[in-house]
Backbone as a chain_set.jsonl record, in Angstrom:
{"seq": "MAKGRLSRPFSRNVRSAVHLLQENKAIQWEPTKEDSLSQILRDWAKESLNNPQGTRLILAQRNIDVDALNQGARDVLRQQGRLGDLEVTCMTQSGKMSFAEGDRIQFTKTDKNQGIINGHFGIIQKIDAPMKKLHILLDNKEVKEVDPPIPIMDSAMGMLQQSIRGKAQR", "coords": {"N": [[0.905, -1.18, 0.121], [0.443, 2.318, -0.865], [2.444, 4.823, 0.737], [1.017, 7.276, 1.012], [-1.798, 6.553, 0.892], [-1.902, 5.062, 3.043], [-1.695, 6.588, 5.111], [-3.747, 8.757, 4.837], [-6.46, 8.15, 5.683], [-5.965, 7.932, 8.283], [-5.221, 10.458, 9.282], [-7.296, 12.174, 8.73], [-9.051, 11.355, 10.628], [-8.234, 11.613, 13.316], [-9.437, 12.624, 15.721], [-11.75, 11.071, 16.028], [-10.531, 8.541, 16.164], [-8.948, 8.806, 18.41], [-11.091, 9.175, 20.411], [-12.441, 6.518, 19.945], [-10.207, 4.999, 20.986], [-10.236, 6.061, 23.782], [-12.999, 5.155, 24.551], [-12.672, 2.272, 24.551], [-11.098, 2.252, 26.749], [-8.288, 2.25, 25.876], [-6.478, 4.249, 25.989], [-4.543, 6.404, 28.181], [-4.702, 9.294, 30.062], [-2.387, 11.687, 31.408], [-1.359, 14.089, 34.094], [1.173, 15.534, 33.412], [4.045, 15.466, 31.306], [6.31, 14.246, 32.324], [4.763, 12.584, 34.2], [3.474, 11.022, 32.274], [5.557, 9.594, 31.042], [6.579, 8.145, 33.192], [4.381, 6.505, 34.01], [4.153, 5.054, 31.528], [6.685, 3.719, 31.649], [6.259, 2.262, 34.072], [4.079, 0.467, 32.828], [5.516, -0.889, 31.2], [7.465, -2.107, 32.572], [5.912, -3.927, 33.854], [4.597, -5.254, 32.188], [6.928, -6.499, 30.986], [7.707, -8.294, 32.915], [5.583, -9.947, 33.268], [5.706, -11.331, 30.665], [8.473, -12.062, 29.887], [9.912, -13.003, 27.753], [8.785, -11.92, 25.4], [8.482, -9.424, 22.949], [8.743, -5.861, 22.92], [7.926, -2.265, 22.157], [8.613, 0.841, 22.843], [7.304, 3.88, 21.783], [8.302, 7.288, 21.129], [8.167, 10.727, 20.368], [10.225, 12.54, 20.584], [13.766, 12.701, 20.51], [14.992, 13.201, 22.839], [12.964, 12.173, 24.858], [12.981, 9.633, 24.117], [15.588, 8.69, 24.743], [15.506, 8.911, 27.41], [13.454, 7.084, 28.153], [14.696, 4.759, 27.24], [16.985, 4.852, 28.947], [15.363, 4.495, 31.257], [14.012, 2.12, 30.933], [16.227, 0.299, 30.782], [16.939, 0.668, 33.496], [14.772, -0.626, 34.742], [15.297, -3.094, 33.828], [17.624, -3.688, 34.947], [17.071, -3.587, 37.868], [15.232, -5.73, 37.925], [16.981, -7.68, 37.674], [17.99, -8.7, 34.982], [19.957, -7.683, 33.38], [23.329, -8.28, 32.679], [26.234, -7.84, 34.659], [28.72, -7.036, 33.598], [29.726, -4.6, 31.384], [29.963, -2.871, 28.235], [31.223, -0.091, 26.56], [30.231, 1.943, 23.952], [30.438, 4.141, 21.181], [27.628, 5.228, 19.599], [25.052, 6.413, 17.15], [23.573, 7.794, 18.939], [25.159, 8.707, 20.704], [27.653, 8.242, 23.267], [27.259, 5.111, 24.709], [26.624, 2.65, 27.07], [26.4, -1.069, 27.064], [25.133, -4.118, 28.246], [24.897, -7.697, 28.946], [21.802, -8.734, 28.073], [20.484, -6.541, 27.102], [18.506, -4.922, 24.896], [18.934, -4.192, 21.516], [19.396, -2.361, 18.59], [20.553, -2.537, 15.107], [22.075, 0.083, 13.156], [22.93, 0.404, 10.821], [24.049, -1.196, 7.893], [26.487, -3.595, 8.02], [28.427, -5.327, 5.958], [30.714, -7.006, 6.379], [30.613, -8.004, 8.858], [28.308, -9.383, 8.749], [25.823, -7.874, 9.237], [22.655, -6.222, 9.29], [21.227, -3.457, 8.72], [18.607, -2.282, 10.806], [17.766, -4.521, 12.07], [16.773, -6.099, 15.119], [17.839, -7.201, 18.369], [19.277, -9.091, 21.143], [21.73, -8.891, 23.492], [23.327, -11.526, 24.264], [25.539, -12.412, 25.393], [28.785, -11.161, 26.527], [31.876, -11.246, 25.414], [34.762, -10.583, 27.002], [37.499, -11.141, 26.832], [37.932, -11.983, 24.143], [36.876, -9.837, 22.843], [34.278, -9.783, 21.665], [30.884, -9.438, 20.987], [27.938, -11.32, 21.367], [24.962, -11.749, 19.876], [21.7, -12.451, 20.021], [19.323, -12.428, 17.412], [16.165, -11.127, 16.573], [15.135, -13.167, 14.675], [16.03, -15.301, 15.49], [18.711, -15.774, 14.871], [22.007, -16.098, 15.712], [24.477, -13.611, 16.033], [28.1, -12.839, 15.993], [29.563, -10.191, 16.955], [32.25, -7.429, 16.624], [33.092, -5.171, 18.924], [34.305, -1.691, 19.066], [31.025, -0.689, 18.158], [29.577, 1.358, 16.417], [27.308, 1.024, 15.057], [25.053, 0.295, 16.349], [22.272, 0.669, 18.494], [20.511, 1.397, 21.445], [17.203, -0.405, 21.774], [14.772, -0.097, 23.035], [12.946, 1.883, 23.369], [12.143, 4.042, 20.662], [12.097, 6.622, 18.119], [8.975, 7.766, 17.034], [8.585, 8.17, 14.067], [10.841, 6.829, 13.188], [9.738, 4.014, 12.953], [8.066, 3.992, 11.352], [8.565, 3.275, 8.481], [9.232, 0.61, 8.73], [6.735, -0.691, 9.523], [5.415, -0.525, 7.125], [6.572, -2.401, 5.383]], "CA": [[0.009, -0.091, 0.04], [1.355, 3.485, -0.976], [2.426, 5.685, 2.005], [0.012, 8.46, 1.04], [-3.057, 5.981, 1.092], [-2.046, 4.599, 4.295], [-1.753, 7.649, 6.268], [-4.804, 9.721, 4.79], [-7.581, 7.912, 6.586], [-5.75, 8.027, 9.908], [-4.779, 11.96, 9.44], [-8.611, 12.827, 8.814], [-9.936, 10.63, 11.684], [-7.492, 11.631, 14.419], [-10.478, 12.818, 16.708], [-12.382, 9.903, 16.198], [-9.504, 7.501, 16.623], [-8.631, 8.901, 19.906], [-12.387, 8.896, 20.764], [-12.521, 5.179, 19.93], [-9.342, 4.581, 22.248], [-10.804, 6.231, 25.242], [-14.177, 4.249, 24.634], [-12.194, 1.106, 24.871], [-10.002, 2.28, 27.561], [-6.918, 1.995, 25.465], [-5.593, 5.521, 26.101], [-4.478, 7.052, 29.599], [-3.985, 10.638, 30.26], [-1.696, 11.892, 32.746], [-1.345, 15.557, 34.021], [2.309, 16.075, 32.879], [4.715, 14.708, 30.331], [7.07, 13.535, 33.112], [3.925, 11.41, 34.605], [3.342, 9.937, 31.202], [6.657, 8.696, 30.743], [6.721, 7.322, 34.283], [3.567, 5.533, 33.518], [4.913, 4.253, 30.316], [7.861, 2.913, 32.057], [5.731, 1.419, 34.913], [3.255, -0.606, 32.2], [6.487, -1.643, 30.419], [8.135, -3.079, 33.485], [4.923, -4.961, 34.292], [4.553, -6.354, 30.723], [8.209, -7.471, 30.774], [7.793, -9.377, 33.925], [4.511, -10.944, 32.928], [5.909, -11.957, 29.403], [9.882, -11.768, 29.515], [10.231, -13.691, 26.294], [7.96, -11.092, 24.477], [9.122, -8.154, 22.518], [7.866, -4.64, 23.087], [8.841, -1.278, 21.75], [8.188, 2.314, 23.387], [7.529, 5.015, 20.784], [8.198, 8.651, 21.383], [8.283, 11.627, 19.335], [11.254, 13.236, 20.447], [14.866, 12.251, 20.792], [15.068, 13.358, 24.368], [12.245, 11.405, 25.371], [13.348, 8.05, 23.483], [16.679, 8.519, 25.552], [15.008, 8.893, 28.81], [12.743, 5.986, 28.076], [15.736, 3.662, 27.06], [17.53, 4.636, 30.139], [14.361, 4.042, 32.341], [13.909, 0.564, 30.486], [17.514, -0.496, 31.329], [16.903, 0.651, 34.937], [13.865, -1.575, 35.177], [15.929, -4.594, 33.508], [18.688, -4.018, 36.228], [16.355, -3.835, 38.952], [14.672, -7.079, 37.559], [18.336, -8.658, 37.615], [17.855, -9.028, 33.642], [21.071, -7.264, 32.63], [24.556, -8.637, 33.392], [27.261, -6.723, 35.427], [29.855, -6.595, 32.481], [29.321, -3.788, 30.253], [30.987, -2.672, 27.198], [30.904, 1.135, 26.071], [30.521, 2.018, 22.562], [30.11, 5.258, 20.54], [26.607, 5.227, 18.797], [24.514, 7.39, 16.733], [23.031, 8.654, 20.13], [26.482, 9.337, 21.518], [28.294, 7.163, 24.109], [26.324, 4.414, 25.425], [27.034, 1.465, 27.7], [25.5, -2.117, 26.906], [25.1, -5.371, 29.078], [24.21, -8.795, 28.576], [20.227, -8.734, 28.178], [20.195, -5.374, 26.702], [17.898, -4.976, 23.615], [19.572, -3.466, 20.581], [19.046, -2.417, 17.023], [21.441, -2.363, 14.279], [21.494, 1.15, 12.972], [23.615, 0.59, 9.76], [24.69, -2.558, 7.661], [27.797, -3.994, 7.857], [28.507, -6.66, 5.28], [31.792, -7.749, 6.797], [30.1, -8.726, 10.023], [26.912, -9.82, 8.421], [24.951, -6.959, 10.075], [21.547, -5.594, 8.594], [20.287, -2.226, 9.361], [17.094, -2.348, 11.275], [17.61, -5.787, 12.842], [16.627, -6.122, 16.365], [18.402, -8.492, 18.998], [19.418, -9.085, 22.652], [23.032, -9.167, 23.565], [23.458, -12.648, 25.085], [27.177, -12.565, 25.925], [29.915, -10.146, 26.314], [33.077, -12.054, 25.535], [35.758, -9.567, 27.241], [39.03, -11.509, 26.403], [37.903, -12.115, 22.759], [36.388, -8.631, 22.48], [33.163, -9.974, 20.936], [29.364, -9.666, 21.266], [27.105, -12.433, 21.019], [23.601, -11.208, 19.885], [20.492, -13.035, 19.644], [18.573, -11.568, 16.571], [14.649, -11.51, 16.791], [14.843, -14.032, 13.808], [16.833, -16.525, 16.263], [19.844, -16.124, 14.53], [23.097, -15.402, 16.516], [25.69, -12.848, 15.424], [29.127, -12.478, 16.665], [30.124, -9.039, 16.305], [33.333, -6.804, 17.045], [32.847, -3.716, 19.419], [33.136, -0.952, 19.207], [29.998, -0.964, 17.305], [28.989, 2.589, 16.182], [26.252, 0.863, 14.117], [24.055, -0.247, 17.045], [21.626, 1.462, 19.33], [19.487, 0.779, 22.406], [16.062, -0.355, 21.108], [13.384, -0.438, 23.725], [12.355, 3.185, 23.147], [12.483, 4.494, 19.396], [11.181, 7.725, 17.472], [7.816, 7.334, 16.194], [8.88, 8.28, 12.61], [11.762, 5.588, 12.755], [9.08, 2.677, 12.968], [6.804, 4.015, 10.268], [8.841, 2.503, 7.217], [9.106, -0.797, 9.119], [5.372, -1.153, 9.58], [4.903, -0.656, 5.678], [7.301, -3.4, 4.67]], "C": [[0.983, 1.338, -0.077], [1.128, 4.214, 0.461], [1.372, 6.671, 2.047], [-1.348, 7.97, 1.324], [-3.128, 5.454, 2.45], [-2.266, 5.584, 5.312], [-3.171, 8.498, 6.064], [-5.906, 9.358, 5.633], [-7.207, 8.158, 7.982], [-5.641, 9.873, 10.205], [-6.216, 12.593, 9.451], [-9.311, 12.296, 10.142], [-9.212, 10.687, 13.054], [-8.496, 11.713, 15.824], [-11.188, 11.482, 16.96], [-11.938, 8.621, 16.717], [-9.25, 7.631, 18.112], [-10.004, 8.773, 20.964], [-12.512, 7.368, 21.134], [-11.638, 4.617, 21.086], [-9.743, 4.883, 23.598], [-12.058, 5.459, 25.393], [-13.668, 2.84, 25.176], [-11.043, 0.976, 25.852], [-8.475, 1.959, 27.242], [-5.927, 3.02, 25.637], [-5.665, 6.177, 27.801], [-4.026, 8.512, 29.331], [-3.524, 11.104, 31.507], [-1.537, 13.482, 32.877], [-0.035, 16.223, 33.5], [3.032, 14.953, 32.175], [5.55, 13.735, 31.084], [5.939, 12.19, 33.829], [3.681, 10.508, 33.638], [4.198, 9.023, 31.026], [6.926, 7.702, 31.749], [5.61, 6.193, 34.178], [3.728, 4.51, 32.399], [5.696, 3.339, 30.804], [7.134, 1.755, 33.244], [4.781, 0.16, 34.094], [4.315, -1.386, 31.559], [7.106, -2.604, 31.3], [7.001, -4.107, 33.826], [4.832, -6.047, 33.156], [5.909, -7.198, 30.878], [8.506, -8.481, 31.782], [6.614, -10.457, 33.636], [4.941, -11.726, 31.482], [7.331, -11.55, 29.079], [10.477, -12.092, 28.285], [9.649, -12.606, 25.179], [8.863, -9.921, 23.767], [8.356, -7.025, 22.646], [8.762, -3.47, 22.703], [7.922, -0.209, 22.227], [8.354, 3.157, 22.22], [7.298, 6.393, 21.533], [8.311, 9.584, 20.175], [9.558, 12.525, 19.424], [12.432, 12.681, 21.013], [15.054, 12.12, 22.288], [14.201, 12.264, 25.089], [12.525, 9.726, 25.097], [14.872, 7.919, 24.552], [16.254, 8.346, 27.017], [14.171, 7.605, 28.944], [13.574, 4.641, 28.151], [16.357, 3.597, 28.428], [16.59, 4.089, 31.453], [14.076, 2.673, 32.087], [14.928, -0.312, 31.05], [17.445, -0.375, 32.844], [16.129, -0.421, 35.556], [14.692, -2.927, 34.964], [16.982, -4.885, 34.635], [18.05, -4.138, 37.326], [15.826, -5.242, 38.941], [15.844, -8.264, 37.544], [18.423, -9.268, 35.985], [19.162, -8.512, 32.622], [22.25, -7.901, 33.406], [25.378, -7.386, 33.925], [28.506, -6.421, 34.612], [29.237, -5.658, 31.426], [30.467, -3.304, 29.417], [30.289, -1.199, 26.604], [31.196, 1.328, 24.756], [29.969, 3.427, 22.029], [28.833, 4.805, 19.515], [26.089, 6.362, 18.228], [23.886, 8.31, 17.782], [23.991, 9.228, 21.006], [26.73, 7.961, 22.351], [27.329, 6.391, 24.998], [26.997, 3.132, 25.935], [25.764, 0.136, 27.479], [26.067, -3.359, 27.753], [24.454, -6.442, 28.508], [22.655, -8.643, 29.182], [19.66, -7.42, 27.511], [19.467, -5.5, 25.212], [18.317, -3.93, 22.716], [19.024, -3.507, 19.238], [20.131, -1.968, 16.432], [21.198, -1.05, 13.329], [22.045, 1.313, 11.353], [24.197, -1.046, 9.344], [26.05, -2.637, 7.433], [28.131, -5.293, 7.314], [29.536, -7.664, 5.917], [31.316, -8.569, 7.888], [28.781, -9.289, 9.92], [25.645, -9.264, 9.064], [23.837, -6.431, 9.218], [21.1, -4.613, 9.155], [18.996, -2.576, 9.682], [16.953, -3.596, 12.067], [17.741, -5.539, 14.142], [17.215, -7.464, 17.026], [18.736, -8.193, 20.527], [20.837, -9.38, 22.761], [23.072, -10.293, 24.769], [24.684, -13.041, 25.696], [28.143, -11.591, 25.522], [31.157, -11.03, 26.601], [34.439, -11.018, 25.615], [36.938, -10.045, 26.545], [39.019, -11.463, 24.752], [37.387, -10.964, 21.853], [35.091, -8.64, 21.389], [31.733, -9.841, 21.592], [28.642, -10.799, 20.738], [25.773, -11.819, 20.969], [22.67, -12.079, 19.062], [19.585, -12.215, 18.756], [17.02, -12.104, 16.851], [14.36, -12.698, 15.756], [15.522, -15.296, 14.344], [18.235, -16.861, 15.76], [20.856, -15.367, 15.634], [24.242, -14.811, 15.692], [26.654, -12.605, 16.499], [29.737, -11.346, 16.087], [31.303, -8.292, 17.121], [32.832, -5.52, 17.623], [34.089, -3.106, 19.134], [32.41, -0.922, 17.846], [29.28, 0.439, 17.165], [27.49, 2.297, 15.452], [24.962, 0.239, 15.068], [23.528, 0.818, 18.031], [20.935, 0.96, 20.543], [18.25, 0.894, 21.606], [14.874, -0.644, 21.858], [12.612, 0.718, 23.407], [12.929, 3.511, 21.469], [11.553, 5.738, 18.946], [10.07, 7.041, 16.786], [7.947, 7.116, 14.595], [9.938, 7.118, 12.295], [11.136, 4.36, 12.406], [8.226, 2.97, 11.579], [7.287, 3.223, 8.983], [8.666, 1.015, 7.622], [7.752, -1.423, 9.253], [4.777, -1.241, 8.128], [5.676, -1.605, 4.88], [6.46, -4.524, 4.498]], "O": [[2.062, 1.438, 0.508], [0.099, 4.238, 1.135], [0.831, 6.902, 3.129], [-2.123, 8.721, 1.916], [-4.21, 5.366, 3.031], [-2.986, 5.374, 6.289], [-3.72, 8.908, 7.086], [-6.354, 10.25, 6.353], [-8.038, 8.554, 8.799], [-5.98, 10.392, 11.269], [-6.356, 13.564, 10.194], [-10.193, 13.005, 10.627], [-9.542, 9.869, 13.913], [-8.327, 10.985, 16.803], [-11.152, 10.917, 18.053], [-12.56, 7.826, 17.421], [-9.337, 6.691, 18.901], [-9.918, 8.342, 22.114], [-12.651, 6.964, 22.289], [-12.108, 3.922, 21.988], [-9.615, 4.054, 24.499], [-12.214, 5.039, 26.54], [-14.212, 2.325, 26.153], [-10.243, 0.043, 25.909], [-7.643, 1.541, 28.047], [-4.724, 2.81, 25.482], [-6.704, 6.353, 28.437], [-3.149, 8.835, 28.531], [-4.156, 10.957, 32.553], [-1.578, 14.152, 31.845], [-0.097, 17.405, 33.16], [2.766, 13.763, 32.343], [5.615, 12.564, 30.709], [6.322, 11.024, 33.925], [3.637, 9.308, 33.908], [3.914, 7.836, 30.866], [7.393, 6.6, 31.462], [5.959, 5.016, 34.263], [3.437, 3.316, 32.47], [5.523, 2.161, 30.491], [7.46, 0.568, 33.25], [4.723, -0.96, 34.601], [4.068, -2.573, 31.345], [7.297, -3.767, 30.945], [7.398, -5.242, 34.089], [4.954, -7.271, 33.209], [5.911, -8.429, 30.888], [9.348, -9.367, 31.633], [6.78, -11.668, 33.783], [4.39, -12.81, 31.287], [7.519, -10.786, 28.132], [11.457, -11.5, 27.834], [10.2, -12.571, 24.078], [9.976, -9.658, 24.224], [7.15, -7.198, 22.466], [9.987, -3.493, 22.817], [6.701, -0.263, 22.083], [9.447, 3.195, 21.655], [6.386, 6.617, 22.329], [8.543, 9.125, 19.057], [9.916, 13.186, 18.449], [12.249, 12.109, 22.088], [15.243, 11.042, 22.853], [14.757, 11.502, 25.88], [12.251, 8.819, 25.883], [15.048, 6.821, 25.08], [16.841, 7.508, 27.702], [14.279, 7.056, 30.041], [13.297, 3.677, 28.866], [16.337, 2.548, 29.072], [17.013, 3.431, 32.403], [13.877, 1.977, 33.082], [14.709, -1.369, 31.641], [17.895, -1.322, 33.488], [16.487, -1.053, 36.55], [14.738, -3.766, 35.863], [17.188, -5.989, 35.14], [18.551, -5.033, 38.007], [15.983, -5.921, 39.956], [15.634, -9.471, 37.428], [18.969, -10.363, 35.852], [19.326, -8.84, 31.447], [22.186, -8.045, 34.627], [25.17, -6.206, 33.641], [29.277, -5.547, 35.007], [28.308, -6.018, 30.703], [31.648, -3.309, 29.764], [29.11, -1.127, 26.258], [32.284, 0.963, 24.312], [28.932, 3.804, 22.574], [29.117, 4.003, 18.625], [26.536, 7.424, 18.662], [23.691, 9.497, 17.519], [23.748, 10.06, 21.88], [26.165, 6.885, 22.153], [26.686, 6.936, 25.896], [27.872, 2.595, 25.255], [24.558, 0.294, 27.667], [27.273, -3.552, 27.907], [23.559, -6.286, 27.679], [22.349, -8.483, 30.364], [18.443, -7.273, 27.402], [20.0, -6.263, 24.406], [18.103, -2.767, 23.058], [18.343, -4.426, 18.783], [20.784, -1.083, 16.984], [20.138, -1.055, 12.702], [21.63, 2.26, 10.685], [24.637, -1.874, 10.141], [26.69, -1.847, 6.74], [28.145, -6.293, 8.031], [29.326, -8.874, 5.996], [31.574, -9.772, 7.893], [28.168, -9.649, 10.924], [24.655, -9.93, 9.37], [24.3, -6.127, 8.119], [20.492, -4.802, 10.209], [18.285, -3.156, 8.861], [15.942, -3.688, 12.764], [18.681, -4.836, 14.513], [17.15, -8.564, 16.479], [18.453, -7.107, 21.034], [21.198, -10.268, 21.99], [22.892, -10.026, 25.957], [24.756, -13.988, 26.479], [28.31, -11.236, 24.355], [31.45, -11.465, 27.715], [35.07, -10.681, 24.613], [37.39, -9.338, 25.645], [39.964, -10.975, 24.132], [37.384, -10.952, 20.622], [34.901, -7.793, 20.516], [31.58, -10.185, 22.764], [28.846, -11.148, 19.575], [25.373, -11.33, 22.025], [22.758, -12.373, 17.869], [19.033, -11.264, 19.309], [16.736, -13.233, 17.251], [13.289, -13.272, 15.956], [15.556, -16.297, 13.628], [18.853, -17.883, 16.059], [20.586, -14.337, 16.251], [24.842, -15.437, 14.818], [26.336, -12.263, 17.638], [30.325, -11.357, 15.005], [31.333, -8.541, 18.326], [32.173, -4.777, 16.895], [35.037, -3.865, 18.935], [32.928, -1.068, 16.738], [28.313, 0.598, 17.91], [26.655, 3.189, 15.307], [23.98, -0.248, 14.508], [24.248, 1.758, 18.365], [20.827, -0.266, 20.491], [18.03, 1.868, 20.886], [14.005, -1.378, 21.388], [11.437, 0.469, 23.134], [14.078, 3.206, 21.152], [10.399, 5.838, 19.364], [10.157, 6.007, 16.123], [7.521, 6.135, 13.986], [9.878, 6.524, 11.218], [11.736, 3.585, 11.661], [7.815, 2.046, 10.876], [6.446, 2.524, 8.418], [8.009, 0.259, 6.906], [7.642, -2.64, 9.099], [3.779, -1.929, 7.914], [5.448, -1.632, 3.67], [6.874, -5.52, 3.905]]}, "num_chains": 1, "name": "protein.A"}
């Protein structure tokens, strides 16, 4: 379906879409943005405990909110004991970031030498410090062994809303 055709019905009916979400108790309103972000993280934490093997994605409209949500989600994973103690720090498109075993990542560029494809998601299964390798379980169940530093990956629990738009249309 062409991009224009997909977005036109939604752009004309935003009010009715929000009303439908409210009727079905599928939308919550909070007094402040900070309250909204906190509630999103509480819901994410609850869902991640109830279904630890599931994949979930938090969408936001601004990079600053994505960064805050990703950090908050990492804090939740750490509190739940789902992140390893050993961390590797890499330069990413979002700046310097630390990654641990259990972190969800997304590759942001293709690297043919390492067999990495832009847009693929995965979870860091193992950090092999002596060999300087990361073992990443992709969502398609393939395991990739990659060399840090990896400027082509980023945290992937929260993403910009427009970043996901093209993925939904594939």
